[in-house]
C-alpha positions in Angstrom: -23.6 -78.6 80.8 -25.9 -76.7 83.2 -29.1 -78.7 82.9 -29.6 -79.7 86.5 -33.0 -78.7 87.8 -34.2 -78.2 91.4 -37.7 -79.1 92.4 -38.4 -76.4 95.0 -40.8 -73.5 94.9 -39.5 -70.0 94.5 -40.3 -67.6 97.4 -40.0 -64.6 95.1 -38.6 -62.7 98.1 -36.4 -60.5 96.0 -39.5 -59.0 94.3 -41.7 -56.3 95.7 -45.2 -57.6 96.0 -47.8 -55.0 95.1 -51.5 -54.8 94.5 -52.3 -53.0 91.3 -55.9 -51.9 90.6 -57.0 -51.1 87.0 -60.6 -50.2 86.2 -61.6 -51.5 89.6 -59.9 -54.9 89.2 -57.1 -55.6 91.7 -54.3 -58.1 90.9 -51.0 -59.0 92.5 -47.9 -57.8 90.6 -44.3 -58.7 91.5 -41.9 -55.8 90.7 -38.1 -55.8 90.6 -35.3 -53.8 89.0 -34.5 -50.2 87.9 -34.8 -48.9 84.3 -37.3 -49.0 81.5 -40.4 -51.1 82.2 -41.1 -54.6 80.9 -44.4 -56.3 81.6 -43.5 -60.1 81.7 -46.6 -62.3 81.7 -46.4 -65.8 83.1 -47.0 -69.0 81.1 -49.1 -71.9 82.3 -49.4 -72.9 85.1 -48.3 -69.6 86.6 -45.2 -67.7 87.9 -42.9 -70.7 88.1 -39.3 -70.6 89.2 -38.3 -70.6 85.5 -40.5 -67.5 84.8 -39.1 -65.8 87.8 -35.6 -66.6 86.6 -36.4 -64.9 83.3 -37.6 -61.9 85.2 -34.4 -61.7 87.1 -32.3 -61.9 83.9 -34.3 -59.0 82.6 -33.8 -57.1 85.8 -30.1 -57.7 85.8 -30.0 -56.4 82.2 -31.3 -53.0 83.3 -35.1 -53.2 83.3 -37.9 -52.7 85.8 -39.9 -55.9 85.5 -43.6 -56.0 86.3 -44.7 -59.7 86.7 -48.5 -60.0 87.2 -50.1 -63.0 88.8 -52.8 -64.1 86.4 -53.3 -67.8 87.4 -51.8 -70.6 89.5 -49.8 -70.4 92.7 -47.1 -67.8 92.6 -43.6 -69.3 92.7 -44.9 -72.9 92.5 -42.8 -75.6 90.8 -44.9 -76.8 87.8 -46.5 -80.2 88.5 -48.7 -82.2 86.2 -51.6 -81.9 88.6 -52.0 -78.2 87.4 -53.8 -79.5 84.3 -56.8 -80.4 86.4 -56.8 -77.2 88.5 -55.1 -74.2 87.0 -55.5 -74.9 83.3 -59.2 -75.9 83.5 -60.1 -72.9 85.6 -58.3 -70.5 83.2 -60.0 -72.1 80.2 -63.5 -71.3 81.6 -62.6 -68.0 83.2 -64.3 -64.9 81.8 -60.9 -63.2 81.8 -59.5 -65.5 79.1 -60.7 -66.5 75.7 -59.0 -69.9 75.3 -60.9 -71.1 72.2 -61.5 -70.0 68.7 -64.1 -67.4 68.0 -63.8 -65.8 71.4 -61.9 -62.8 70.3 -59.4 -60.9 72.5 -59.2 -61.9 76.1 -60.7 -59.3 78.5 -57.7 -59.5 80.8 -55.6 -57.7 78.1 -57.4 -54.4 79.0 -56.1 -54.8 82.5 -52.6 -55.5 81.2 -52.7 -52.4 79.0 -53.5 -50.4 82.2 -50.6 -52.1 84.0 -48.3 -51.0 81.0 -49.6 -47.4 81.3 -48.8 -47.4 85.1 -45.4 -48.9 84.5 -44.5 -46.3 81.9 -45.6 -43.5 84.3 -43.5 -44.9 87.1 -40.4 -45.8 85.0 -40.4 -43.2 82.2 -38.4 -43.8 79.0 -39.6 -44.1 75.5 -42.1 -46.9 76.3 -42.7 -50.3 77.7 -41.8 -53.9 76.7 -44.5 -56.6 76.8 -43.3 -60.3 76.9 -45.9 -63.0 76.7 -45.4 -66.7 77.2 -47.6 -69.6 76.1 -51.1 -68.9 77.3 -50.2 -65.2 77.5 -48.1 -65.2 74.4 -50.4 -63.3 72.1 -51.3 -60.8 74.9 -48.0 -59.1 74.2 -49.3 -58.3 70.7 -52.8 -57.3 71.9 -51.2 -54.9 74.4 -49.8 -52.8 71.5 -53.2 -51.1 71.4 -51.8 -49.2 74.4 -49.5 -46.5 72.9 -46.9 -47.0 75.7 -46.1 -50.6 74.5 -43.4 -50.4 71.9 -41.5 -53.7 72.3 -43.8 -56.8 72.1 -42.3 -60.3 72.3 -44.6 -63.2 71.5 -43.2 -66.5 72.9 -44.8 -69.8 71.7 -48.4 -68.4 71.8 -50.9 -71.2 72.5 -54.3 -69.6 72.2 -56.8 -70.4 70.8 -56.2 -73.9 72.0 -58.6 -75.5 69.4 -57.4 -73.8 66.2 -53.8 -74.1 65.2 -54.0 -71.4 62.5 -55.9 -68.6 64.3 -54.9 -65.8 66.6 -56.3 -64.8 69.9 -57.6 -61.5 68.6 -61.0 -60.2 67.7 -61.4 -58.9 64.2 -61.6 -55.2 65.2 -58.6 -55.5 67.5 -56.6 -57.4 64.8 -57.2 -54.5 62.3 -56.3 -51.9 64.9 -53.1 -53.8 65.9 -52.0 -54.1 62.2 -52.7 -50.4 61.7 -50.7 -49.4 64.9 -47.8 -51.6 63.9 -47.6 -50.2 60.4 -48.1 -46.6 61.5 -45.6 -46.5 64.3 -43.0 -49.0 63.0 -43.5 -51.4 65.8 -41.5 -54.7 65.4 -42.8 -57.9 66.9 -40.3 -60.6 67.9 -41.6 -64.2 68.3 -40.2 -67.6 69.2 -41.4 -71.2 68.9 -39.9 -74.7 68.5 -40.4 -76.6 65.3 -43.0 -79.3 65.8 -44.6 -77.6 68.8 -48.2 -78.8 68.7 -49.4 -75.9 70.9 -47.9 -73.2 68.8 -47.7 -74.4 65.2 -46.2 -73.1 62.0 -49.8 -72.2 60.9 -50.0 -69.8 63.8 -46.8 -68.1 62.9 -48.1 -67.9 59.3 -51.2 -66.1 60.6 -49.1 -63.6 62.4 -47.1 -62.9 59.2 -50.3 -62.5 57.2 -51.5 -59.9 59.7 -48.2 -58.0 60.3 -46.1 -58.6 57.2 -42.4 -57.8 57.6 -43.0 -56.4 61.1 -43.3 -59.9 62.4 -39.9 -61.6 63.1 -40.8 -65.2 63.9 -37.8 -67.4 64.9 -38.0 -71.2 65.0 -35.7 -73.4 67.0 -34.8 -77.1 66.6 -36.8 -79.1 69.1 -33.6 -81.2 69.8 -32.2 -78.2 71.5 -34.9 -78.1 74.2 -34.1 -79.0 77.8 -34.3 -82.8 78.1 -35.7 -82.7 81.6 -38.4 -80.0 82.0 -40.7 -79.9 85.1 -43.5 -82.5 85.2 -46.2 -80.2 83.8 -44.2 -79.6 80.7 -43.1 -83.2 80.4 -46.5 -84.9 81.0 -49.0 -82.2 80.0 -47.4 -80.1 77.3 -45.6 -83.1 75.9 -43.4 -81.4 73.4 -40.6 -78.8 73.1 -42.5 -75.6 73.8 -41.1 -73.0 76.3 -38.1 -71.6 74.6 -36.8 -69.2 77.3 -38.3 -70.8 80.5 -39.0 -74.5 81.1 -37.1 -75.8 78.0 -34.2 -73.4 78.2 -30.7 -74.8 78.7 -28.6 -72.4 80.7 -25.3 -73.0 78.9 -23.3 -70.4 77.1 -23.8 -70.5 73.3 -26.8 -72.8 73.6 -29.6 -71.8 71.1 -32.2 -71.3 73.8 -29.9 -69.1 75.8 -29.2 -67.1 72.6 -32.9 -66.6 72.2 -33.0 -65.1 75.7 -30.1 -62.8 74.8 -31.9 -61.8 71.6 -35.0 -60.9 73.5 -33.1 -58.8 76.0 -31.2 -57.1 73.1 -34.5 -56.4 71.3 -35.9 -54.8 74.5 -32.7 -52.8 75.0 -32.8 -51.5 71.5 -36.4 -50.4 71.6 -36.5 -49.2 75.2 -33.1 -47.6 75.4 -30.9 -49.6 77.8 -27.8 -51.4 76.7 -26.7 -53.7 79.6 -25.9 -57.3 78.8 -27.7 -60.2 80.5 
């Protein structure tokens, strides 16, 4: 059973490090692969080795992966100390709306611009958007960019203080629902049962907004990796990150099947058929 876990940072040296400017705002983006574009957004506390591993799996399945640096130290192993540095800074940042009533996070506008750029560079029918945890709902918000046709919403944690709300302003929510219905966009989503950061109430709110276009899948928490990095063990404190920190890299395992389902969804929507 492949559950051994190293504790070293990831140098990310098989990615091309780029500076991408959208509307005058510059951010670092790590790019790898050839094929239709997927924007993979990091979870808290940043581009961890597990997030980079997911990017590589997507690359090896035939996608160009654009991995933006949004918070934290790129490639860092997730330690509990990030709660008092990365998480607190993000929660008060003007780019993110971490709490109920804040509406859509402004950083989503930058991410839509990244998706447009990726589509221009890679071609194909459109772009995939994969959000994780803090960025989970950003994948849905990004569908207001017409190039985004394959959104995957993984264990979305925002807003942090309201289990049954979505990180969307009312106007954006209505526009997203209209776009999904008009263009036949499907939204794939994952969470663990009992996740206190991404509850059943939140998935119910997605279904109320999107109807049958929302495909929310729930895993048994007993299948989560038993030895996640310290940040997830000590700060998150429950089964949460289905395809990153709590994934078990064992053939036939439910979390690895979830990874394969995400890659198959992206391949179906974006037009590549290589297996992970």
